[in-house]
C-alpha positions as CSV (number, residue, x, y, z in Angstrom):
1,K,-78.7,22.0,-38.7
2,G,-78.9,18.4,-37.6
3,L,-76.7,16.7,-35.1
4,A,-73.9,18.5,-33.2
5,L,-70.4,17.2,-33.8
6,D,-70.2,15.4,-30.5
7,E,-73.6,13.7,-31.2
8,K,-72.3,12.6,-34.6
9,H,-69.1,11.1,-32.9
10,A,-71.3,9.3,-30.3
11,L,-73.5,7.9,-33.1
12,L,-70.5,6.8,-35.1
13,R,-69.0,5.0,-32.0
14,R,-72.4,3.2,-31.5
15,V,-72.5,2.1,-35.1
16,E,-68.9,0.8,-34.8
17,Q,-69.9,-1.1,-31.6
18,L,-72.7,-2.8,-33.5
19,H,-70.6,-3.7,-36.6
20,E,-70.4,-7.4,-37.2
21,F,-67.5,-9.3,-38.7
22,N,-69.6,-12.5,-39.0
23,P,-73.3,-11.7,-39.3
24,M,-74.2,-15.3,-38.6
25,L,-72.9,-14.8,-35.0
26,G,-74.1,-11.2,-34.6
27,H,-77.3,-9.4,-33.6
28,R,-80.1,-10.0,-36.1
29,G,-83.8,-10.0,-35.8
30,V,-85.0,-11.5,-32.5
31,R,-81.6,-11.4,-30.8
32,L,-81.3,-7.7,-31.5
33,G,-84.7,-7.2,-29.9
34,I,-83.7,-9.2,-26.9
35,T,-80.5,-7.2,-26.3
36,Y,-82.2,-3.8,-27.1
37,P,-85.9,-4.2,-26.2
38,E,-86.6,-0.6,-27.0
39,I,-86.0,-1.3,-30.7
40,T,-88.7,-4.0,-30.8
41,E,-91.1,-1.8,-28.8
42,M,-90.7,1.1,-31.1
43,Q,-91.5,-1.0,-34.2
44,T,-94.5,-2.8,-32.8
45,R,-98.0,-1.9,-33.6
46,A,-99.4,-2.9,-30.2
47,I,-97.9,-4.6,-27.1
48,I,-100.3,-7.0,-25.5
49,V,-98.9,-9.4,-22.9
50,D,-100.9,-12.4,-21.7
51,A,-104.2,-10.5,-21.8
52,E,-107.8,-11.6,-22.6
53,I,-109.3,-9.4,-25.3
54,E,-113.0,-10.0,-26.2
55,R,-115.2,-8.1,-28.7
56,S,-112.9,-5.0,-28.5
57,L,-110.9,-2.8,-30.8
58,I,-107.3,-2.2,-29.9
59,G,-105.6,0.9,-31.5
60,I,-102.1,1.3,-32.8
61,R,-99.4,1.6,-30.2
62,S,-101.6,0.3,-27.4
63,R,-99.8,-1.2,-24.4
64,I,-101.9,-3.7,-22.5
65,G,-100.3,-5.3,-19.5
66,R,-100.1,-8.9,-18.3
67,G,-103.3,-10.4,-16.8
68,C,-105.6,-7.7,-18.2
69,V,-109.2,-8.4,-19.4
70,V,-110.7,-6.1,-22.0
71,R,-114.3,-6.7,-23.1
72,N,-116.6,-4.8,-25.3
73,S,-114.3,-1.8,-25.3
74,L,-112.4,0.6,-27.6
75,I,-108.7,1.2,-26.7
76,L,-107.4,4.0,-28.9
77,G,-103.6,3.5,-28.2
78,A,-101.0,6.3,-28.2
79,D,-99.4,8.8,-30.5
80,E,-96.1,7.2,-29.8
81,Y,-94.6,4.5,-27.5
82,E,-92.9,5.7,-24.3
83,T,-89.3,4.7,-24.0
84,L,-88.2,2.6,-21.0
85,E,-86.6,5.7,-19.6
86,E,-89.8,7.7,-19.9
87,M,-91.8,4.9,-18.3
88,A,-89.3,4.8,-15.3
89,R,-89.5,8.6,-15.0
90,D,-93.3,8.5,-15.0
91,V,-93.4,5.8,-12.3
92,A,-91.0,7.9,-10.2
93,R,-93.4,10.8,-10.5
94,G,-96.3,8.6,-9.5
95,L,-97.9,8.3,-12.9
96,P,-98.8,5.0,-14.6
97,P,-97.2,4.4,-18.0
98,V,-99.3,5.2,-21.1
99,G,-101.6,2.2,-21.7
100,I,-103.4,-0.3,-19.6
101,G,-101.6,-1.6,-16.5
102,E,-101.2,-5.2,-15.3
103,D,-104.2,-7.1,-13.9
104,T,-106.7,-4.4,-15.0
105,V,-110.3,-5.1,-16.1
106,V,-111.9,-2.9,-18.7
107,E,-115.5,-3.5,-19.7
108,R,-117.9,-1.4,-21.9
109,A,-115.4,1.5,-22.0
110,I,-113.6,3.9,-24.4
111,V,-110.0,4.6,-23.4
112,D,-108.8,7.5,-25.5
113,K,-105.3,8.1,-26.9
114,N,-102.4,8.6,-24.5
115,A,-104.5,7.6,-21.4
116,R,-102.7,6.1,-18.4
117,V,-104.6,3.3,-16.6
118,G,-102.7,1.9,-13.6
119,R,-102.3,-1.6,-12.3
120,G,-105.2,-3.5,-10.8
121,V,-107.8,-1.0,-12.0
122,R,-111.4,-2.0,-12.6
123,I,-113.2,0.0,-15.2
124,V,-116.6,-1.8,-15.1
125,N,-119.1,1.0,-14.1
126,A,-119.5,-0.7,-10.7
127,D,-122.3,1.7,-9.7
128,G,-124.3,1.2,-12.9
129,A,-124.3,5.0,-13.5
130,Q,-125.7,6.4,-16.7
131,D,-124.1,9.8,-16.5
132,K,-121.4,10.7,-14.1
133,D,-118.1,12.6,-14.0
134,G,-115.2,11.4,-11.9
135,P,-111.5,12.1,-11.5
136,G,-110.0,11.1,-14.9
137,Y,-113.1,9.7,-16.4
138,H,-116.7,10.3,-17.5
139,I,-119.7,8.0,-17.9
140,R,-122.2,8.6,-20.7
141,D,-125.1,6.3,-21.4
142,G,-123.5,3.7,-19.1
143,I,-120.2,3.7,-21.0
144,V,-117.0,4.7,-19.1
145,I,-114.8,7.1,-21.1
146,V,-111.2,7.8,-20.1
147,P,-110.4,11.0,-22.1
148,K,-107.3,11.7,-24.1
149,G,-104.3,11.9,-21.7
150,G,-106.5,10.9,-18.7
151,V,-104.9,9.2,-15.7
152,I,-106.5,6.5,-13.6
153,P,-104.3,5.6,-10.7
154,D,-103.4,2.0,-9.5
155,G,-106.2,0.1,-7.8
156,A,-109.0,2.5,-8.8
157,V,-112.5,1.1,-9.2
158,I,-114.9,2.9,-11.6
């Protein structure tokens, strides 16, 4: 059980590459995270980049993009962070990454775990609906709900 022999050799080579003769000049803390950003992302509770968050709860492993506005909402986060490779694969398949994309506005909404909300989306209940079902979302009592694993494509207006 465990790693195959070739995987163990690859891991040992990686450890040897990261060995430091002088730790004062090596990769520590922030510098390690700059060189290998996936390490920082995997250890972070939530990634929020230049966003406005107001009267909202943000769950663990949430990813909220640059320029987002989140008001009076509940963002439940994700079971795990996507790696950079997984995000690139999703984008190639036409899926937004897990989380809230850049320049998105979320007001009076619940975004469940592992939901994918694209860039430039407006989740604001623009029609003032009380009860409605749409592609990737529901509205109940005027509150927009993006269900677990739901997908809202780039530029959508709800």
